[in-house]
TITORDREN-294255 format. One record per atom (N, C-alpha, C): x, y, z. Coordinates in pm, whole numbers, padded with zeros to 5 digits. Each point is the difference from the previous one (the first is absolute). Layout:
% TITORDREN-294255
SITE      x      y      z
SITE      X      Y      Z
...
END
This chain:
% TITORDREN-294255
SITE      x      y      z
SITE  09815  10369  07746
SITE -00039 -00004  00141
SITE -00143  00052  00014
SITE -00081 -00071  00077
SITE -00135  00047  00028
SITE -00010  00036  00148
SITE -00080  00102  00028
SITE -00014  00049  00137
SITE -00147  00010  00035
SITE -00036 -00044  00120
SITE -00136  00013  00050
SITE  00007  00061  00139
SITE -00066  00115  00019
SITE -00002  00067  00129
SITE -00128 -00030  00075
SITE  00011 -00012  00131
SITE -00117 -00023  00084
SITE  00018  00076  00131
SITE -00113  00033  00062
SITE  00003  00060  00133
SITE -00080 -00088  00095
SITE  00056 -00025  00118
SITE -00071 -00070  00106
SITE -00048  00107  00098
SITE -00130  00007  00021
SITE -00056  00101  00088
SITE  00046 -00023  00144
SITE  00001  00104  00082
SITE  00039 -00017  00140
SITE -00080 -00110  00069
SITE  00071 -00080  00082
SITE -00059 -00107  00081
SITE -00076 -00102 -00084
SITE  00057 -00035 -00116
SITE -00061 -00101 -00086
SITE  00109 -00087 -00061
SITE -00041 -00099 -00081
SITE  00097 -00091 -00059
SITE -00050 -00057 -00131
SITE  00093 -00054 -00077
SITE -00031 -00057 -00131
SITE  00079 -00130 -00016
SITE -00038 -00077 -00101
SITE  00076 -00118 -00040
SITE  00002 -00006 -00152
SITE  00111 -00052 -00055
SITE  00016 -00004 -00145
SITE  00109 -00100 -00034
SITE  00009 -00035 -00128
SITE  00102 -00094 -00045
SITE  00122  00076 -00051
SITE  00115 -00057  00024
SITE  00127  00055 -00045
SITE  00077 -00114 -00066
SITE  00036  00017 -00127
SITE  00067 -00106 -00074
SITE  00150  00001  00028
SITE  00061 -00118 -00014
SITE  00145 -00011  00014
SITE  00067  00100 -00094
SITE  00096  00075  00052
SITE  00071  00100 -00079
SITE -00060  00139  00008
SITE -00126  00010  00042
SITE -00060  00133  00015
SITE  00052  00066  00128
SITE -00003  00132 -00002
SITE  00046  00079  00115
SITE -00119  00070  00065
SITE  00001  00001  00132
SITE -00102  00067  00079
SITE  00066  00114  00076
SITE -00041  00121 -00032
SITE  00051  00120  00064
SITE -00104  00049  00100
SITE  00031 -00009  00129
SITE -00090  00046  00106
SITE  00046  00139  00043
SITE -00091  00097 -00011
SITE  00035  00140  00017
SITE -00078  00059  00117
SITE  00069  00077  00082
SITE -00063  00076  00109
SITE -00016  00143 -00049
SITE -00117  00037 -00053
SITE -00013  00130 -00067
SITE  00007  00120  00094
SITE -00038 -00017  00127
SITE -00004  00113  00091
SITE  00100 -00012  00114
SITE  00059 -00117  00017
SITE  00097 -00022  00107
SITE -00063 -00056  00126
SITE  00081 -00077  00075
SITE -00039 -00057  00129
SITE -00125 -00088 -00008
SITE -00007 -00084 -00105
SITE -00112 -00091 -00014
SITE  00052 -00140 -00030
SITE -00043 -00097  00079
SITE  00042 -00139 -00015
SITE -00090 -00072 -00100
SITE  00059 -00098 -00071
SITE -00075 -00089 -00089
SITE  00038 -00144  00032
SITE -00098 -00081  00041
SITE  00025 -00142  00027
SITE -00005 -00078 -00131
SITE  00101 -00082 -00025
SITE  00009 -00076 -00124
SITE  00006 -00149  00028
SITE -00085 -00077 -00068
SITE  00001 -00146  00005
SITE  00021 -00054 -00141
SITE  00057 -00121 -00009
SITE  00019 -00065 -00129
SITE -00030 -00149  00013
SITE -00073 -00054 -00097
SITE -00032 -00142 -00009
SITE  00038 -00050 -00139
SITE  00045 -00123 -00009
SITE  00025 -00063 -00129
SITE -00135 -00011 -00072
SITE -00008  00058 -00119
SITE -00127  00002 -00072
SITE -00050 -00142 -00030
SITE  00092 -00095 -00020
SITE -00038 -00135 -00039
SITE -00020 -00094  00119
SITE  00038  00045  00118
SITE -00015 -00082  00121
SITE  00001  00094  00120
SITE -00119  00041  00045
SITE -00009  00103  00104
SITE  00046 -00048  00137
SITE  00033 -00130  00011
SITE  00060 -00048  00125
SITE  00144  00050  00015
SITE  00059  00047 -00110
SITE  00134  00059  00007
SITE -00016  00150  00017
SITE  00054  00054  00109
SITE -00028  00137  00040
SITE  00127  00066  00052
SITE  00004  00129 -00007
SITE  00115  00076  00049
SITE  00027 -00034  00147
SITE  00128 -00009  00034
SITE  00038 -00044  00135
SITE  00099  00096  00063
SITE -00044  00065  00106
SITE  00091  00082  00080
SITE  00111 -00085  00059
SITE -00035 -00112  00058
SITE  00098 -00085  00067
SITE  00111 -00047 -00093
SITE -00037 -00053 -00118
SITE  00101 -00047 -00095
SITE  00086  00116 -00049
SITE -00065  00112 -00033
SITE  00074  00112 -00057
SITE  00100  00057  00099
SITE -00044  00025  00123
SITE  00090  00059  00099
SITE  00109 -00099  00041
SITE -00033 -00127  00002
SITE  00099 -00103  00032
SITE  00113  00005 -00103
SITE -00035  00002 -00129
SITE  00102 -00004 -00105
SITE  00074  00133 -00011
SITE -00066  00111  00031
SITE  00067  00131 -00006
SITE  00088  00025  00122
SITE -00031 -00065  00110
SITE  00070  00017  00128
SITE -00009  00143  00052
SITE -00108  00069 -00034
SITE -00027  00134  00053
SITE -00147  00031 -00023
SITE -00049  00101  00071
SITE -00144  00027 -00007
SITE -00036  00117 -00091
SITE  00097  00083 -00036
SITE -00031  00114 -00088
SITE  00047 -00033 -00141
SITE -00095 -00009 -00092
SITE  00027 -00040 -00137
SITE -00012  00120 -00093
SITE  00077 -00005 -00110
SITE  00001  00110 -00095
SITE  00042 -00052 -00137
SITE  00036  00089 -00091
SITE  00034 -00038 -00137
SITE  00105 -00111 -00003
SITE -00026 -00101 -00083
SITE  00088 -00115 -00012
SITE -00045 -00119  00082
SITE -00096  00020  00089
SITE -00045 -00110  00086
SITE -00117 -00075 -00064
SITE  00006 -00135  00001
SITE -00114 -00080 -00045
SITE -00098 -00024  00113
SITE -00126 -00018 -00034
SITE -00103 -00038  00094
SITE -00041 -00144 -00033
SITE  00016 -00088  00097
SITE -00021 -00144 -00021
SITE -00140 -00045  00039
SITE -00038 -00115 -00054
SITE -00126 -00065  00037
SITE  00024 -00098  00114
SITE -00109 -00055  00050
SITE  00009 -00105  00102
SITE  00067 -00126 -00053
SITE  00021 -00009 -00131
SITE  00069 -00114 -00061
SITE  00143  00037 -00043
SITE  00047  00114  00046
SITE  00137  00048 -00026
SITE  00025  00033 -00146
SITE -00105  00036 -00072
SITE  00015  00052 -00136
SITE -00010  00151  00002
SITE  00077  00066 -00085
SITE -00007  00146 -00008
SITE -00129  00039 -00072
SITE -00081  00081  00066
SITE -00124  00049 -00058
SITE  00019  00137 -00062
SITE  00069  00086  00071
SITE  00023  00139 -00043
SITE  00143  00037  00035
SITE  00054  00096 -00074
SITE  00127  00059  00038
SITE -00016  00152  00004
SITE  00051  00062  00105
SITE -00001  00146  00008
SITE  00110  00053 -00092
SITE -00037  00077 -00099
SITE  00100  00048 -00096
SITE  00025  00150  00010
SITE -00086  00071  00072
SITE  00022  00143  00021
SITE -00071  00040  00129
SITE  00061  00091  00076
SITE -00057  00036  00130
SITE  00054  00136  00039
SITE -00087  00099  00010
SITE  00044  00136  00037
SITE -00013  00027  00149
SITE -00047 -00097  00076
SITE -00021  00021  00144
SITE  00099 -00081  00084
SITE  00006 -00130 -00025
SITE  00095 -00085  00070
SITE -00043 -00046  00137
SITE -00123  00028  00041
SITE -00049 -00049  00128
SITE -00143 -00049 -00019
SITE -00015 -00131  00016
SITE -00129 -00066 -00013
SITE -00006 -00107  00109
SITE -00118 -00053  00024
SITE -00018 -00099  00107
SITE -00045 -00133 -00058
SITE  00058 -00109  00054
SITE -00044 -00134 -00039
SITE -00018 -00086  00124
SITE -00038  00066  00112
SITE -00022 -00071  00126
SITE -00145 -00002  00044
SITE -00071  00110 -00021
SITE -00133  00017  00059
SITE -00110 -00042 -00096
SITE -00099 -00065  00055
SITE -00112 -00051 -00079
SITE -00093  00113 -00043
SITE -00079 -00019 -00107
SITE -00094  00105 -00040
SITE -00094  00040  00114
SITE -00022  00129  00016
SITE -00092  00048  00103
SITE -00140 -00054 -00027
SITE -00077 -00019  00107
SITE -00133 -00060 -00011
SITE -00093  00063  00102
SITE -00125 -00041 -00002
SITE -00092  00050  00103
SITE  00050 -00039  00138
SITE  00064 -00117  00011
SITE  00056 -00041  00129
SITE  00118  00090  00040
SITE  00081  00040 -00097
SITE  00109  00094  00028
SITE -00055  00126  00065
SITE -00103  00057 -00060
SITE -00056  00125  00050
SITE -00069 -00020  00136
SITE -00058 -00117  00019
SITE -00066 -00029  00128
SITE  00103 -00022  00111
SITE  00101 -00082 -00027
SITE  00097 -00038  00103
SITE  00102  00110  00028
SITE  00054  00061 -00105
SITE  00107  00099  00018
SITE -00056  00139  00030
SITE -00106  00039 -00074
SITE -00051  00136  00012
SITE -00124  00011  00088
SITE -00063 -00113  00033
SITE -00120  00005  00082
SITE -00124  00047 -00073
SITE -00001 -00009 -00134
SITE -00116  00045 -00077
SITE -00120 -00089  00029
SITE -00113  00060  00023
SITE -00122 -00077  00024
SITE -00076 -00028 -00130
SITE  00029  00077 -00104
SITE -00059 -00024 -00133
SITE  00113  00000 -00102
SITE  00084 -00105  00004
SITE  00125  00004 -00075
SITE -00017 -00013 -00151
SITE  00091  00064 -00074
SITE  00011 -00015 -00145
SITE  00048 -00141 -00031
SITE -00034 -00053 -00114
SITE  00043 -00137 -00035
SITE  00148 -00007 -00036
SITE  00061  00114 -00026
SITE  00144  00005 -00022
SITE  00045 -00064 -00130
SITE  00133 -00007 -00015
SITE  00057 -00060 -00120
SITE -00037 -00147 -00013
SITE -00008 -00070  00113
SITE -00037 -00141 -00004
SITE -00137 -00018 -00066
SITE -00097  00079  00045
SITE -00134 -00009 -00058
SITE -00002  00044 -00145
SITE  00074  00106 -00032
SITE  00005  00047 -00139
SITE  00065 -00103 -00091
SITE  00108 -00063  00047
SITE  00066 -00103 -00080
SITE -00088 -00123 -00015
SITE -00069 -00038  00106
SITE -00090 -00115 -00007
SITE -00107  00021 -00107
SITE -00058  00118 -00002
SITE -00104  00028 -00100
SITE  00057  00003 -00141
SITE  00115  00066 -00017
SITE  00058  00014 -00134
SITE  00049 -00133 -00056
SITE  00054 -00086  00087
SITE  00057 -00127 -00046
SITE -00104 -00111 -00009
SITE -00116  00020  00059
SITE -00106 -00101 -00002
SITE -00034 -00053 -00138
SITE -00017  00087 -00102
SITE -00033 -00050 -00133
SITE  00107 -00090 -00061
SITE  00121  00003  00052
SITE  00108 -00088 -00047
SITE  00004 -00132  00078
SITE -00098 -00020  00089
SITE -00005 -00123  00077
SITE  00090  00001  00122
SITE  00045  00119  00042
SITE  00091  00014  00114
SITE -00081  00045  00120
SITE -00003 -00083  00104
SITE -00078  00030  00119
SITE  00082  00068  00107
SITE -00066  00055  00101
SITE  00071  00075  00105
SITE  00101 -00083  00078
SITE -00022 -00130  00014
SITE  00095 -00082  00076
SITE  00130 -00025 -00075
SITE  00007  00040 -00125
SITE  00123 -00018 -00078
SITE  00073  00132 -00022
SITE -00037  00104  00074
SITE  00068  00129 -00010
SITE  00117  00000  00098
SITE  00123  00012 -00051
SITE  00118 -00003  00086
SITE  00044  00141  00042
SITE  00117  00009  00059
SITE  00062  00130  00024
SITE  00026  00066 -00135
SITE -00039  00126 -00013
SITE  00020  00074 -00124
SITE  00136  00069 -00001
SITE  00049  00029 -00120
SITE  00113  00092 -00013
SITE -00059  00140  00006
SITE  00031  00073  00106
SITE -00062  00129  00027
SITE  00086  00112 -00056
SITE -00032  00037 -00124
SITE  00077  00104 -00068
SITE -00008  00131  00079
SITE  00114  00060  00023
SITE  00017  00130  00066
SITE -00024 -00001  00151
SITE -00035 -00115  00058
SITE -00026 -00004  00144
SITE  00131  00005  00077
SITE  00003  00083  00102
SITE  00122  00028  00077
SITE -00011 -00063  00139
SITE  00067 -00114  00020
SITE -00010 -00075  00126
SITE  00141 -00022  00056
SITE  00053  00098  00074
SITE  00131 -00021  00062
SITE -00010 -00096  00118
SITE  00112 -00064  00030
SITE  00006 -00101  00106
SITE  00108  00039  00100
SITE -00036  00000  00128
SITE  00097  00030  00104
SITE  00106 -00110  00004
SITE  00128  00034 -00016
SITE  00104 -00103 -00007
SITE  00021 -00077  00130
SITE -00049  00053  00111
SITE  00021 -00064  00130
SITE -00118 -00086  00043
SITE -00122  00052 -00020
SITE -00118 -00072  00047
SITE -00076 -00071 -00112
SITE  00027  00040 -00125
SITE -00077 -00055 -00112
SITE -00136  00063 -00016
SITE -00030  00103  00078
SITE -00131  00065 -00008
SITE -00019  00065 -00139
SITE -00121 -00013 -00051
SITE -00037  00059 -00128
SITE -00069  00133  00022
SITE  00030  00096 -00085
SITE -00075  00126 -00003
SITE -00048  00023 -00142
SITE -00118  00057 -00015
SITE -00051  00038 -00131
SITE  00005  00152 -00008
SITE  00089  00049 -00086
SITE  00020  00143 -00018
SITE -00051  00043 -00138
SITE -00017  00131 -00022
SITE -00045  00044 -00132
SITE  00095 -00048 -00109
SITE -00053 -00035 -00116
SITE  00086 -00041 -00111
SITE  00102  00109 -00036
SITE  00112 -00045 -00055
SITE  00102  00094 -00047
SITE -00029  00048 -00141
SITE -00100 -00057 -00064
SITE -00032  00036 -00137
SITE -00055  00141 -00008
SITE  00038  00068 -00108
SITE -00050  00134 -00032
SITE -00078 -00007 -00130
SITE -00071  00105 -00033
SITE -00085  00000 -00119
SITE  00079 -00041 -00124
SITE -00051 -00102 -00068
SITE  00063 -00048 -00122
SITE  00098 -00114  00019
SITE  00035 -00032  00124
SITE  00090 -00114  00022
SITE -00066 -00129 -00047
SITE  00084 -00098 -00037
SITE -00055 -00123 -00056
SITE  00093 -00117  00024
SITE -00055 -00119 -00021
SITE  00075 -00125  00002
SITE -00049 -00083 -00118
SITE  00095 -00059 -00074
SITE -00034 -00076 -00120
SITE  00038 -00146  00020
SITE -00094 -00089 -00030
SITE  00019 -00144  00007
SITE -00008 -00058 -00141
SITE  00081 -00102 -00027
SITE -00013 -00075 -00124
SITE -00047 -00141  00033
SITE -00106 -00044 -00069
SITE -00055 -00133  00024
SITE  00091 -00107 -00059
SITE  00028 -00104  00079
SITE  00080 -00112 -00046
SITE -00085 -00122 -00035
SITE -00130  00011  00021
SITE -00097 -00102 -00043
SITE -00132  00070 -00019
SITE -00096 -00068 -00062
SITE -00134  00057 -00014
SITE -00065  00005  00138
SITE -00052  00117  00035
SITE -00044  00024  00137
SITE -00142  00057  00006
SITE -00062 -00020  00116
SITE -00115  00078  00042
SITE  00051  00092  00112
SITE -00023  00128 -00016
SITE  00048  00100  00095
SITE -00118  00059  00077
SITE  00016  00014  00130
SITE -00091  00080  00082
SITE  00076  00124  00046
SITE -00066  00116 -00005
SITE  00069  00125  00034
SITE -00101  00096  00064
SITE  00044  00068  00106
SITE -00090  00091  00071
SITE  00059  00139  00014
SITE -00087  00093  00035
SITE  00039  00126  00063
SITE -00035 -00019  00147
SITE  00102 -00017  00083
SITE -00017 -00050  00136
SITE -00097  00084  00083
SITE -00073 -00070  00087
SITE -00107  00060  00078
SITE  00038  00037  00143
SITE  00122 -00034  00043
SITE  00040  00023  00139
SITE  00059  00139  00019
SITE -00061  00077  00090
SITE  00046  00136  00022
SITE  00145  00009  00043
SITE  00040 -00084  00093
SITE  00137  00005  00051
SITE  00102 -00023 -00111
SITE -00033 -00084 -00096
SITE  00093 -00031 -00110
SITE  00017  00116 -00096
SITE -00098  00089 -00005
SITE -00005  00106 -00102
SITE  00001  00140  00059
SITE  00053  00013  00121
SITE  00003  00130  00069
SITE -00140  00056  00018
SITE -00098 -00090  00020
SITE -00139  00034  00031
SITE -00068  00084 -00107
SITE  00039 -00028 -00126
SITE -00069  00056 -00116
SITE -00019 -00114 -00099
SITE -00108  00006 -00077
SITE -00030 -00107 -00094
SITE  00003  00056 -00141
SITE  00087 -00056 -00083
SITE  00023  00053 -00134
SITE -00005 -00114 -00102
SITE -00008  00031 -00127
SITE -00002 -00105 -00102
SITE  00140 -00054 -00028
SITE  00003 -00110 -00069
SITE  00122 -00058 -00057
SITE -00021 -00011 -00150
SITE  00104  00029 -00075
SITE -00003 -00020 -00145
SITE  00086 -00121 -00035
SITE -00037 -00067 -00107
SITE  00087 -00104 -00051
SITE -00005 -00004 -00152
SITE  00108 -00049 -00056
SITE  00021 -00001 -00143
SITE  00056 -00137 -00038
SITE -00054 -00058 -00104
SITE  00050 -00127 -00054
SITE  00065  00027 -00134
SITE  00124 -00044 -00017
SITE  00070  00017 -00126
SITE  00049 -00135 -00049
SITE  00010 -00013 -00133
SITE  00046 -00125 -00058
SITE  00104  00028 -00107
END
């Protein structure tokens, strides 16, 4: 087994390749920090992770160990094989400068996860218009059972909590340390990740 450790600095993002059979361990080293995750088929970037397909087939919105993450073509891209938190979000789009402008009223908004993912994925030929809803590791988004209203609460993750994915095809992965204050209890921290084979 080989292991490679990496750190994603606060409010930034990276992109890298993950081979079929490799495992990606996303770690919250300090607690209460979200990481947005995207996946693209390495051999055809038009095939991309799909919130709609995945939640449709799971018939629920909270995913955890044992759940597959599907592409827009209904192929399994990743499977969650370990999860110490059990609460993640697959509904909300990556935060962006528009998020900060519209929701928070920022006059000089941060580019957010959307901008960070766009920059990181650009060298792989992936443009901003092809960025879908991300799997938001550790993000805590409860839903009112009567009105359907969404709330963004601090993550349930504590220092050292993690979620492990196994790749079911060769992938390009985008991963961030989320930039939205509300998602991270208004603190910005790094995310660690580990690739094992």
